C-alpha positions as CSV (number, residue, x, y, z in Angstrom):
1,M,-8.6,7.6,8.5
2,L,-5.7,4.9,7.4
3,V,-2.8,5.5,10.2
4,I,0.3,4.2,7.7
5,P,4.0,4.5,7.9
6,S,5.7,6.4,4.7
7,G,7.1,3.6,2.6
8,S,4.4,1.0,3.9
9,Y,4.0,-2.0,1.1
10,R,-0.2,-1.7,2.0
11,T,-1.0,1.7,1.3
12,A,-2.1,1.0,-2.2
13,D,-4.1,-2.0,-1.3
14,F,-6.1,-0.1,1.0
15,V,-6.7,2.8,-0.8
16,A,-7.9,0.4,-3.7
17,A,-10.1,-1.5,-1.1
18,A,-11.7,1.8,0.0
19,R,-12.4,2.6,-3.8
20,D,-14.2,-0.7,-4.2
21,L,-16.5,-0.2,-1.4
22,R,-17.2,3.3,-2.0
23,V,-15.9,4.6,1.3
24,D,-13.8,8.1,1.2
25,I,-10.2,7.4,3.1
26,V,-7.9,9.6,4.3
27,V,-4.1,8.4,5.0
28,A,-2.4,10.0,7.7
29,S,1.4,9.3,7.5
30,D,4.9,10.6,7.9
31,G,6.0,11.5,4.5
32,D,5.4,10.7,0.9
33,L,3.2,7.6,0.0
34,P,3.2,5.5,-3.3
35,M,-0.1,4.4,-4.7
36,G,0.7,2.2,-7.0
37,G,-0.6,4.0,-9.9
38,I,-4.5,3.8,-8.6
39,G,-5.2,7.3,-7.8
40,K,-4.5,9.6,-4.9
41,A,-6.0,10.2,-1.7
42,R,-6.3,12.9,0.7
43,T,-3.6,12.6,3.2
44,I,-2.5,14.3,6.3
45,T,0.8,14.6,7.9
46,I,1.6,12.9,11.4
47,D,4.5,12.4,13.8
48,F,4.6,8.9,15.0
49,G,7.0,10.2,17.9
50,R,4.2,12.2,19.2
51,P,1.4,10.3,19.5
52,E,-1.0,12.4,21.0
53,W,-0.5,15.2,18.9
54,S,-0.8,12.8,15.7
55,A,-4.3,11.6,17.5
56,A,-5.3,15.2,18.2
57,R,-4.6,16.2,14.3
58,I,-6.5,13.3,13.1
59,A,-9.6,13.6,15.7
60,N,-9.8,17.7,14.5
61,L,-10.1,16.6,10.6
62,T,-13.4,18.1,9.1
63,P,-15.7,16.0,8.5
64,S,-14.6,13.9,11.5
65,P,-13.6,10.1,10.5
66,D,-16.4,7.5,11.3
67,A,-13.5,4.7,11.9
68,V,-9.7,4.9,12.6
69,I,-7.6,2.1,11.4
70,S,-3.8,1.1,12.0
71,A,-1.8,-0.7,8.8
72,G,1.3,-1.5,11.1
73,D,2.4,-1.5,14.4
74,R,3.8,2.1,14.9
75,G,0.2,3.6,14.3
76,V,-2.0,1.6,16.6
77,T,-1.8,3.5,19.5
78,I,-2.7,6.8,17.6
79,A,-5.4,5.2,16.0
80,A,-6.5,4.0,19.7
81,M,-5.8,7.6,20.7
82,A,-7.9,9.3,17.9
83,S,-11.1,6.9,18.2
84,R,-11.2,7.6,21.9
85,I,-11.4,11.3,21.4
86,L,-13.8,10.8,18.3
87,G,-15.7,8.7,20.3
88,V,-15.6,5.9,17.8
89,P,-15.4,2.0,18.7
90,A,-11.9,1.0,19.1
91,N,-9.3,-1.0,21.5
92,P,-8.6,0.8,24.8
93,V,-5.3,2.5,24.3
94,G,-3.6,0.5,27.5
95,A,-4.8,-2.8,25.4
96,V,-2.8,-1.7,22.1
97,A,0.3,-0.1,23.9
98,A,0.4,-3.7,25.4
99,T,1.3,-4.9,22.0
100,R,4.0,-2.8,21.3
101,D,5.9,-3.6,24.4
102,K,6.9,-7.3,24.1
103,G,7.8,-7.0,27.9
104,H,4.4,-5.6,29.4
105,M,2.7,-8.1,27.1
106,R,4.5,-10.8,28.6
107,G,3.4,-9.8,32.0
108,L,-0.3,-9.7,31.1
109,L,-0.3,-12.9,29.5
110,D,1.7,-14.3,32.8
111,G,-1.0,-12.9,34.7
112,A,-3.7,-14.6,32.8
113,D,-2.0,-18.2,32.6
114,V,-1.5,-17.9,28.8
115,P,0.8,-20.6,27.6
116,Q,4.3,-18.7,26.4
117,P,8.1,-18.6,26.9
118,R,9.2,-18.6,30.3
119,F,10.9,-15.0,30.0
120,R,12.8,-12.6,32.1
121,L,13.4,-8.6,31.4
122,A,17.3,-7.7,31.5
123,A,18.7,-4.2,32.2
124,A,21.7,-3.0,30.5
125,G,24.5,-5.9,31.2
126,E,22.0,-8.3,32.6
127,V,21.4,-10.5,29.5
128,E,24.0,-13.0,30.3
129,R,22.7,-13.8,33.8
130,R,18.8,-13.7,32.7
131,A,19.7,-16.4,30.0
132,D,21.6,-18.6,32.8
133,E,18.5,-18.5,35.0
134,L,16.4,-19.5,32.0
135,G,18.8,-22.2,30.6
136,Y,19.9,-22.4,26.8
137,P,18.8,-22.2,24.5
138,C,17.2,-18.9,24.8
139,V,15.9,-16.2,22.6
140,V,17.1,-12.2,23.2
141,K,15.0,-9.6,21.6
142,P,13.8,-6.0,21.9
143,R,10.7,-4.8,23.4
144,G,9.6,-2.9,20.8
145,L,10.6,-3.8,17.4
146,S,8.5,-6.0,15.0
147,A,9.1,-8.0,11.8
148,S,11.8,-10.2,14.2
149,R,14.0,-7.3,14.0
150,G,16.8,-7.7,16.6
151,V,15.7,-10.8,17.7
152,I,18.5,-13.5,18.4
153,R,18.6,-17.1,19.6
154,V,21.8,-17.8,21.8
155,D,22.9,-21.3,22.9
156,A,25.9,-20.6,25.5
157,P,26.7,-17.6,28.1
158,G,29.4,-16.0,25.6
159,E,27.0,-15.7,22.7
160,A,24.5,-14.2,25.4
161,S,26.5,-11.3,26.0
162,A,27.4,-10.6,22.6
163,A,23.6,-10.7,21.4
164,E,23.2,-8.3,24.1
165,R,25.7,-6.0,22.3
166,W,24.2,-6.4,18.7
167,V,20.5,-6.1,20.0
168,R,21.2,-2.8,21.7
169,D,22.9,-1.6,18.7
170,I,19.9,-2.3,16.6
171,V,17.5,-0.8,18.9
172,T,19.9,2.4,18.7
173,T,19.9,2.3,15.1
174,A,15.9,2.2,15.2
175,G,15.9,5.6,17.0
176,G,15.6,3.8,20.7
177,D,17.3,4.0,23.8
178,A,20.3,1.2,24.0
179,D,19.8,0.8,27.7
180,E,16.3,-0.2,27.9
181,S,15.5,-3.5,29.2
182,L,15.5,-6.4,26.8
183,L,13.3,-9.4,26.7
184,V,15.0,-13.0,27.2
185,E,12.8,-15.9,26.5
186,T,13.0,-19.5,26.3
187,F,13.5,-21.0,23.1
188,V,10.1,-23.0,22.1
189,P,10.6,-25.7,19.7
190,G,8.1,-26.6,16.9
191,E,6.4,-25.6,14.1
192,E,5.2,-22.0,14.1
193,V,1.8,-21.1,12.6
194,A,0.3,-17.5,12.1
195,L,-3.6,-17.0,13.0
196,E,-5.2,-13.8,11.2
197,G,-8.6,-12.9,12.9
198,M,-10.8,-9.8,13.8
199,L,-12.4,-9.0,17.0
200,I,-16.0,-8.1,16.9
201,D,-17.5,-6.9,20.3
202,G,-14.7,-8.9,21.7
203,D,-15.2,-12.1,20.3
204,L,-12.4,-13.4,18.3
205,V,-13.7,-14.4,14.7
206,V,-11.1,-16.6,12.7
207,L,-10.2,-15.5,9.0
208,A,-7.3,-17.7,9.0
209,L,-4.7,-20.2,10.0
210,L,-1.1,-20.1,8.1
211,D,1.4,-22.4,8.6
212,K,5.3,-21.4,8.4
213,P,6.9,-24.7,6.4
214,D,10.6,-23.5,6.9
215,A,12.2,-24.3,10.3
216,L,12.3,-21.1,12.2
217,D,15.2,-22.4,14.5
218,G,17.8,-19.2,14.7
219,P,20.1,-18.0,15.1
220,F,17.5,-15.2,13.3
221,F,14.0,-15.6,12.8
222,E,13.4,-14.9,9.0
223,E,9.8,-15.6,7.8
224,T,10.0,-16.8,4.4
225,M,6.5,-18.3,3.6
226,F,2.8,-19.0,4.6
227,V,0.8,-21.4,3.2
228,S,-3.0,-21.6,4.2
229,P,-5.2,-23.5,5.3
230,S,-3.4,-25.1,8.1
231,R,-2.3,-28.5,7.4
232,H,-2.2,-29.1,11.6
233,G,-4.9,-31.2,12.9
234,A,-8.0,-30.4,14.1
235,A,-7.2,-30.4,17.8
236,T,-4.2,-28.6,17.1
237,Q,-6.0,-26.0,15.3
238,R,-8.5,-25.6,18.3
239,E,-5.8,-25.1,20.9
240,I,-4.1,-22.5,18.7
241,V,-7.7,-20.4,18.3
242,S,-7.8,-21.1,22.6
243,V,-4.1,-19.7,23.3
244,V,-5.0,-16.8,21.0
245,R,-8.6,-16.2,22.1
246,A,-7.1,-16.2,25.9
247,A,-4.5,-14.1,25.0
248,T,-6.4,-11.2,23.3
249,R,-9.0,-11.4,26.4
250,A,-5.5,-10.9,28.8
251,L,-4.7,-8.0,26.9
252,G,-8.3,-6.2,26.7
253,L,-8.3,-6.1,23.2
254,V,-12.1,-5.9,21.7
255,T,-12.5,-4.9,18.1
256,G,-10.5,-4.8,14.9
257,P,-8.0,-6.8,13.3
258,V,-5.4,-9.3,15.5
259,H,-2.3,-10.8,14.1
260,A,-1.2,-13.5,16.4
261,E,2.2,-16.1,16.2
262,V,2.3,-19.2,18.1
263,R,4.8,-22.3,18.4
264,C,3.4,-26.1,18.2
265,G,5.8,-27.8,20.3
266,P,6.1,-30.8,22.0
267,D,4.3,-29.6,25.1
268,G,1.6,-27.9,23.3
269,V,0.8,-24.4,21.5
270,F,2.7,-21.5,23.1
271,L,1.5,-17.8,22.4
272,I,4.8,-16.0,21.2
273,E,3.1,-12.5,20.4
274,V,-0.1,-10.8,19.0
275,A,-0.8,-7.5,17.5
276,A,-3.4,-5.1,17.0
277,R,-3.4,-5.1,13.4
278,S,-3.4,-7.5,10.2
279,I,-0.8,-9.6,8.7
280,G,2.3,-7.4,7.4
281,G,4.3,-6.7,4.3
282,L,2.0,-7.7,1.3
283,C,0.9,-11.1,2.8
284,G,-2.8,-10.3,3.3
285,R,-2.7,-10.5,-0.7
286,A,-2.7,-14.1,-0.1
287,L,-5.9,-14.2,1.6
288,T,-9.4,-13.5,0.1
289,F,-12.8,-14.3,1.8
290,G,-16.2,-15.3,0.6
291,L,-17.5,-16.1,-2.8
292,L,-16.6,-13.0,-4.8
293,G,-12.8,-13.3,-3.0
294,E,-12.9,-9.8,-1.1
295,S,-9.6,-8.8,0.2
296,L,-8.5,-8.5,3.6
297,E,-8.1,-4.6,3.4
298,S,-11.7,-4.4,2.4
299,V,-12.9,-6.8,5.4
300,I,-11.2,-4.8,7.6
301,I,-12.3,-1.3,6.5
302,R,-16.1,-2.7,6.7
303,S,-15.7,-3.9,10.0
304,A,-14.2,-0.5,11.3
305,L,-17.2,1.4,9.6
306,G,-20.0,-1.4,10.5
307,M,-21.2,-2.2,7.2
308,P,-23.3,-5.0,6.8
309,G,-21.2,-8.3,7.1
310,R,-20.4,-10.7,4.2
311,D,-19.2,-14.3,4.4
312,L,-16.0,-14.4,6.0
313,D,-14.7,-17.8,5.0
314,A,-11.8,-18.2,3.6
315,G,-11.9,-18.5,-0.4
316,A,-12.1,-22.4,-2.0
317,H,-8.3,-22.6,-2.9
318,A,-5.4,-23.0,-0.9
319,T,-3.2,-20.4,-1.0
320,G,0.5,-19.0,0.0
321,V,3.1,-16.3,-0.1
322,L,6.8,-16.7,0.0
323,M,8.8,-13.4,1.1
324,L,12.1,-13.0,-0.6
325,P,15.0,-12.6,2.0
326,I,17.8,-10.3,1.9
327,P,20.6,-12.8,1.8
328,H,23.5,-10.3,2.5
329,D,24.4,-6.5,2.6
330,G,24.9,-4.8,-0.4
331,V,23.3,-2.9,-3.1
332,L,20.5,-4.5,-4.8
333,V,21.2,-5.1,-8.5
334,S,18.6,-7.1,-10.1
335,I,15.9,-9.9,-9.6
336,D,16.1,-11.9,-12.5
337,G,14.1,-15.2,-13.4
338,V,10.7,-13.7,-13.0
339,E,8.9,-14.4,-16.0
340,D,10.3,-18.2,-15.7
341,A,8.8,-18.3,-12.1
342,L,5.4,-16.9,-13.3
343,R,5.3,-19.7,-15.6
344,V,5.0,-22.2,-12.8
345,D,1.7,-23.9,-12.5
346,G,-0.2,-22.2,-9.5
347,V,1.9,-19.1,-9.4
348,T,-0.2,-15.8,-9.8
349,E,1.8,-12.7,-8.8
350,F,5.3,-11.3,-8.1
351,D,5.8,-7.9,-6.5
352,Q,9.3,-6.6,-5.9
353,T,9.0,-4.1,-3.1
354,I,12.7,-3.0,-3.0
355,P,13.9,-1.1,-6.2
356,D,16.9,-1.8,-7.8
357,G,19.8,0.4,-7.1
358,R,18.8,0.4,-3.0
359,R,21.4,-0.9,-0.2
360,V,19.8,-3.8,1.4
361,L,20.2,-5.0,5.0
362,P,19.4,-8.6,5.9
363,L,18.2,-9.7,9.9
364,P,18.4,-8.9,12.5
365,E,19.3,-5.5,11.2
366,G,16.9,-5.2,8.6
367,D,12.8,-5.5,8.5
368,R,11.9,-5.9,5.1
369,Y,11.9,-8.0,2.3
370,L,12.9,-7.8,-1.6
371,G,9.7,-8.9,-2.9
372,F,6.3,-11.3,-2.7
373,L,5.7,-13.9,-4.7
374,F,2.0,-15.3,-4.8
375,A,0.5,-18.9,-5.5
376,R,-3.0,-20.6,-5.5
377,G,-3.9,-24.3,-5.7
378,V,-6.0,-27.2,-4.9
379,T,-4.3,-27.9,-1.6
380,P,-1.6,-26.3,0.6
381,D,1.0,-29.0,-0.5
382,A,0.5,-27.8,-4.0
383,V,0.7,-24.2,-3.3
384,E,4.0,-24.9,-1.5
385,D,5.6,-26.9,-4.2
386,A,4.8,-24.2,-6.6
387,L,6.6,-21.3,-4.3
388,R,9.4,-23.3,-3.9
389,A,9.7,-24.4,-7.9
390,A,8.8,-20.3,-8.8
391,H,11.6,-19.2,-6.1
392,E,14.5,-21.4,-7.8
393,H,13.9,-19.6,-10.9
394,L,14.9,-16.3,-9.3
395,V,18.3,-14.9,-9.4
396,I,19.0,-12.2,-7.1
397,T,22.0,-10.1,-7.3
398,I,23.3,-7.8,-4.6
399,D,26.7,-6.5,-5.2
400,P,28.4,-5.9,-1.6
401,D,31.2,-3.8,-3.3
402,I,29.2,-0.8,-4.5
403,D,30.1,2.7,-2.9
404,P,27.3,2.8,-0.6
405,D,27.5,6.8,-0.7
406,A,26.7,6.1,-4.5
407,A,23.4,4.1,-4.0
408,S,20.1,4.9,-2.7
409,P,19.1,5.2,0.9
410,V,19.4,1.8,2.9
411,C,16.2,-0.2,3.1
412,R,16.1,-1.8,6.7
């Protein structure tokens, strides 16, 4: 059983992995699902706003699912609840719920002395005072949103009050409570690294460390590139793994995919967040495993079903992905230059994920990318160079003046 929001980038990749493994898959979602022309999977409708009801609906399916997997943050609690009813291996509901609440997560990590930013929770009207207590620069963020949506760096008291109003508007737009407490935390300088892993009987198996070559210093934190393997030294990589392992234990996570973000700064490695799911968007396509190049989705399904293990070492090549950011709001007219980008040595694929004619929003309001560009090479440096060269060929046209009522619904 795959729990996934409608419109997710990843549905087709999971369905394809299940097909290759000769596994029957049922997709639980809240709307229509694009299958990418690879055939249809059986589907059931759930409601992410009613997790208990959705979990029971999944658990009552006949025949009963042997495993329940969530492909995104919104479904992890439902998947854990359904798994508990079914009696199949899963993370505790409380553990995955903690990954969905950044404030609660910070408290659990603090109790376990996991290195992380200093933080405060701020009720309505308190962000500036909490920011003053921590000192500047600091970061204001919602407790429950993902993909850097609503995350804003502030450098002075006046900016903190403005950021609070902005973040609360974003929370409201996303369907949340505008008066809920926000998280204020110190800004940690340094390079950001992502860890992709699997928990097997509570033990963290590292699948990949992915560098983020572009500086993420704010005021917004839009990720633009992942490159693997990491170019950090062996000692730093060991520290990254140690910090993430401590974080998963502090939260009580014991099984399934883990995606973590850390900052490697002058004072060491700090845990930014950890999620009980795999890397988002189409970025997982940049990772393959073993001699046969098994996909990340295949690894996740096999692990959930307890199927015979294979080599989980990353592929021999360096790989990377560039996520096309949305430069400004408006209507996407076109992305040109794709053929020239694909001619760049090392570039392997481009996938446009927002169709022409859609209204788009950049961060901090938005949470989607225009597309994903992939490359492979002998070294991480070669991969990064290829992605940057290919990006230069792309011409993105977004018209801010088209009548928004005449365009398709907004892509946040």
